[in-house]
MARBA-3410 file (N, C-alpha, C, O; in Angstrom, 1 decimal):
96
114.0,77.1,90.7,112.9,76.4,90.3,113.3,75.3,89.4,114.3,75.4,88.6 ~ 112.6,74.1,89.5,112.9,73.0,88.6,112.0,73.0,87.3,112.4,72.5,86.3 ~ 110.8,73.5,87.5,109.9,73.5,86.4,109.3,74.9,86.1,109.0,75.6,87.1 ~ 109.1,75.2,84.9,108.4,76.5,84.5,107.0,76.1,84.2,106.7,75.4,83.2 ~ 106.1,76.5,85.0,104.7,76.2,84.8,104.0,77.4,84.1,104.0,78.5,84.7
103.6,77.3,82.9,103.2,78.4,82.1,101.7,78.7,82.3,101.0,79.0,81.3 ~ 101.2,78.7,83.5,99.8,79.1,83.7,99.5,80.5,83.2,98.4,80.7,82.7 ~ 100.4,81.3,83.4,100.2,82.7,83.0,101.2,83.1,81.9,101.3,84.3,81.6 ~ 101.9,82.2,81.4,102.9,82.4,80.4,104.3,82.3,80.9,104.6,82.2,82.1 ~ 105.3,82.1,80.0,106.7,82.0,80.4,107.5,82.9,79.4,107.2,82.9,78.2
108.3,83.8,80.0,109.1,84.7,79.2,110.4,84.0,78.7,111.1,83.4,79.5 ~ 110.6,84.1,77.4,111.8,83.4,76.8,112.3,84.4,75.7,111.7,85.4,75.3 ~ 113.5,84.1,75.3,114.2,84.8,74.2,114.4,83.7,73.1,114.5,82.5,73.3 ~ 114.5,84.2,71.8,114.7,83.2,70.7,115.9,82.4,70.9,115.9,81.2,70.4 ~ 117.0,82.9,71.5,118.2,82.0,71.6,118.0,80.9,72.7,119.0,80.1,72.9
116.9,80.8,73.4,116.6,79.7,74.3,116.3,78.4,73.5,116.4,77.4,74.1 ~ 116.1,78.6,72.2,115.6,77.4,71.4,116.6,77.0,70.4,116.8,77.7,69.3 ~ 117.4,75.9,70.7,118.3,75.4,69.7,117.7,74.3,68.9,116.5,74.0,69.1 ~ 118.4,73.7,68.0,117.9,72.6,67.1,117.3,71.4,67.9,116.3,70.9,67.6 ~ 118.0,71.0,69.0,117.5,69.9,69.8,116.1,70.2,70.4,115.3,69.3,70.6
115.9,71.4,70.7,114.6,71.8,71.3,113.4,71.3,70.4,112.4,71.0,70.9 ~ 113.6,71.4,69.1,112.5,71.1,68.2,112.5,69.6,67.8,111.7,69.2,67.0 ~ 113.4,68.8,68.3,113.4,67.3,68.1,112.5,66.7,69.2,113.0,66.0,70.1 ~ 111.2,66.8,69.0,110.3,66.4,70.1,109.7,65.0,69.8,109.1,64.8,68.8 ~ 110.0,64.0,70.6,109.4,62.7,70.4,107.9,62.6,70.5,107.3,63.5,71.1
107.3,61.6,70.0,105.9,61.4,70.0,105.4,61.5,71.5,106.1,61.2,72.4 ~ 104.2,62.0,71.6,103.5,62.2,72.9,104.1,63.4,73.6,103.3,64.2,74.2 ~ 105.4,63.6,73.7,106.0,64.7,74.5,105.7,66.1,73.9,105.9,67.1,74.7 ~ 105.2,66.2,72.7,104.9,67.5,72.2,103.7,68.1,73.0,103.5,69.3,73.0 ~ 103.0,67.3,73.7,101.8,67.8,74.5,102.2,68.2,75.9,101.4,68.7,76.6
103.5,68.0,76.3,103.9,68.3,77.6,104.8,69.5,77.6,106.0,69.4,77.8 ~ 104.2,70.7,77.4,104.9,71.9,77.2,105.7,72.4,78.4,106.9,72.7,78.3 ~ 105.2,72.3,79.6,105.9,72.9,80.8,107.1,72.0,81.0,108.2,72.6,81.3 ~ 107.0,70.7,81.0,108.2,69.9,81.3,109.2,69.9,80.2,110.4,69.9,80.4 ~ 108.7,69.9,78.9,109.6,70.0,77.8,110.4,71.3,77.8,111.6,71.3,77.6
109.7,72.4,78.0,110.4,73.7,78.2,111.5,73.7,79.3,112.6,74.0,79.1 ~ 111.0,73.2,80.5,111.9,73.2,81.7,113.1,72.3,81.4,114.2,72.7,81.8 ~ 112.9,71.1,80.9,114.0,70.2,80.6,115.0,70.8,79.7,116.2,70.6,79.8 ~ 114.5,71.4,78.6,115.4,72.0,77.7,116.2,73.2,78.3,117.4,73.4,77.9 ~ 115.5,74.0,79.1,116.3,75.1,79.8,117.4,74.5,80.7,118.5,75.0,80.7
117.0,73.4,81.5,118.0,72.8,82.3,119.2,72.2,81.5,120.3,72.3,81.9 ~ 118.8,71.5,80.4,119.8,70.9,79.6,120.8,72.0,79.1,122.0,71.7,78.9 ~ 120.4,73.2,78.9,121.2,74.3,78.4,121.9,75.1,79.5,122.6,76.0,79.2 ~ 121.6,74.7,80.7,122.2,75.4,81.9,121.5,76.7,82.2,122.1,77.6,82.8 ~ 120.3,76.9,81.7,119.5,78.1,81.9,118.7,77.9,83.2,118.1,76.9,83.5
118.8,78.9,84.0,118.0,78.9,85.3,116.5,79.2,85.0,116.2,79.9,84.0 ~ 115.7,78.8,85.9,114.2,79.0,85.8,113.9,79.9,87.0,114.1,79.5,88.2 ~ 113.4,81.1,86.8,113.2,82.0,87.9,111.7,82.3,88.0,111.0,82.5,86.9 ~ 111.2,82.5,89.2,109.9,82.9,89.4,109.9,84.2,90.2,110.7,84.4,91.1 ~ 109.0,85.1,89.8,108.8,86.3,90.6,107.7,86.3,91.5,106.6,85.7,91.2
107.8,86.8,92.7,106.7,86.9,93.6,105.8,88.1,93.3,104.8,88.3,94.0 ~ 106.1,88.8,92.2,105.2,89.9,91.8,104.3,89.5,90.7,103.4,90.3,90.2 ~ 104.4,88.3,90.2,103.5,87.8,89.1,102.1,87.4,89.8,102.1,86.6,90.7 ~ 101.1,87.9,89.2,99.8,87.5,89.7,99.2,86.3,88.9,99.4,86.3,87.6 ~ 98.6,85.4,89.5,98.0,84.3,88.8,96.9,84.7,88.0,96.2,85.7,88.3
96.7,84.1,86.8,95.6,84.5,85.9,94.3,84.2,86.5,94.2,83.3,87.4 ~ 93.3,84.9,86.1,91.9,84.6,86.6,91.5,83.3,86.0,91.6,83.1,84.8 ~ 90.9,82.5,86.8,90.4,81.2,86.4,89.0,81.4,85.8,88.0,81.7,86.5 ~ 88.9,81.2,84.5,87.6,81.4,83.8,86.8,80.1,83.8,85.6,80.1,83.4 ~ 87.4,79.0,84.2,86.7,77.7,84.2,86.9,77.0,82.8,86.5,75.8,82.7
87.4,77.7,81.8,87.5,77.1,80.5,88.4,75.8,80.5,88.2,74.9,79.8 ~ 89.4,75.8,81.4,90.3,74.7,81.5,89.7,73.4,82.0,90.1,72.3,81.7 ~ 88.6,73.6,82.7,87.8,72.5,83.2,87.0,71.8,82.1,86.5,70.7,82.3 ~ 86.8,72.5,81.0,85.9,72.0,80.0,86.7,71.2,78.9,86.4,70.1,78.6 ~ 87.8,71.8,78.5,88.6,71.1,77.4,90.1,71.4,77.6,90.9,71.5,76.7
90.5,71.5,78.9,91.9,71.8,79.2,92.9,70.7,78.8,92.5,69.5,78.9 ~ 94.1,71.0,78.4,95.1,70.1,78.1,95.4,69.1,79.2,95.7,67.9,79.0 ~ 95.3,69.6,80.4,95.5,68.8,81.6,94.5,67.6,81.8,94.8,66.6,82.4 ~ 93.4,67.8,81.1,92.4,66.7,81.2,92.3,65.9,79.9,91.4,65.0,79.8 ~ 93.2,66.1,79.0,93.2,65.4,77.7,93.9,64.1,77.8,94.8,63.9,78.6
93.5,63.2,76.9,94.3,62.0,76.6,94.8,62.1,75.2,94.0,62.1,74.3 ~ 96.1,62.0,75.1,96.8,62.2,73.8,97.6,61.0,73.5,98.5,60.6,74.3 ~ 97.4,60.4,72.4,98.2,59.2,71.9,98.2,58.2,73.0,99.2,57.5,73.2 ~ 97.1,58.0,73.7,96.9,57.0,74.8,97.5,57.4,76.1,97.5,56.5,77.0 ~ 97.9,58.6,76.3,98.5,59.0,77.6,97.7,60.1,78.2,97.4,61.1,77.5
97.4,60.0,79.5,96.8,61.1,80.2,97.9,62.1,80.6,99.1,61.8,80.4 ~ 97.6,63.1,81.3,98.6,64.1,81.7,99.6,63.5,82.5,100.8,63.8,82.3 ~ 99.3,62.8,83.6,100.3,62.2,84.5,101.2,61.3,83.7,102.4,61.4,83.9 ~ 100.7,60.4,82.9,101.5,59.5,82.1,102.5,60.2,81.2,103.6,59.9,81.1 ~ 102.0,61.3,80.5,102.8,62.0,79.5,103.9,62.8,80.3,105.0,62.9,79.8
103.5,63.4,81.4,104.5,64.1,82.3,105.6,63.2,82.7,106.8,63.5,82.6 ~ 105.2,62.0,83.2,106.2,61.0,83.7,107.1,60.6,82.5,108.3,60.4,82.7 ~ 106.5,60.3,81.4,107.3,59.9,80.2,108.3,61.0,79.8,109.5,60.7,79.5 ~ 107.9,62.3,79.9,108.8,63.4,79.5,109.9,63.5,80.5,111.1,63.7,80.2 ~ 109.6,63.4,81.8,110.7,63.5,82.8,111.7,62.3,82.7,112.9,62.6,82.8
111.2,61.1,82.4,112.1,60.0,82.2,113.0,60.2,81.0,114.2,59.9,81.0 ~ 112.4,60.8,79.9,113.1,61.1,78.7,114.3,62.0,79.0,115.4,61.8,78.6 ~ 114.0,63.1,79.7,115.0,64.1,80.1,116.1,63.5,80.9,117.3,63.8,80.8 ~ 115.7,62.7,81.9,116.7,62.0,82.7,117.6,61.1,81.9,118.8,61.2,82.0 ~ 117.0,60.3,81.1,117.8,59.3,80.3,118.6,60.0,79.2,119.8,59.6,78.9
118.0,61.0,78.5,118.7,61.6,77.3,119.7,62.6,77.7,120.7,62.7,77.1 ~ 119.4,63.4,78.8,120.3,64.5,79.1,120.9,64.5,80.5,121.7,65.4,80.9 ~ 120.5,63.5,81.3,121.1,63.3,82.6,120.7,64.4,83.6,121.4,64.7,84.6 ~ 119.5,65.0,83.4,119.0,66.0,84.4,118.0,65.4,85.3,117.4,64.3,85.0 ~ 117.7,66.1,86.4,116.7,65.7,87.3,116.9,64.3,87.9,116.0,63.5,88.1
118.2,63.9,88.2,118.5,62.6,88.8,118.1,62.5,90.2,118.3,61.5,90.8
END
């Protein structure tokens, strides 16, 4: 997997988070899935998905005030995702 999508959560251990992980540039703090994934890739950690995980029940709450529909610091979700991917490519040479 290239990206960890945390719709139902992501399992991690404390040693997955080094000092660089917490040096989050403006706007990118809102892009958790890509930020997590890029940092895992940067550290050489694989991202695994299980076919036994069930998707969470959609309560509809995400359609009301979900992060995916937010505009943060002038960036919508697509813009912020693209910015984070570009950052990871340029800063760490991943996802070329």
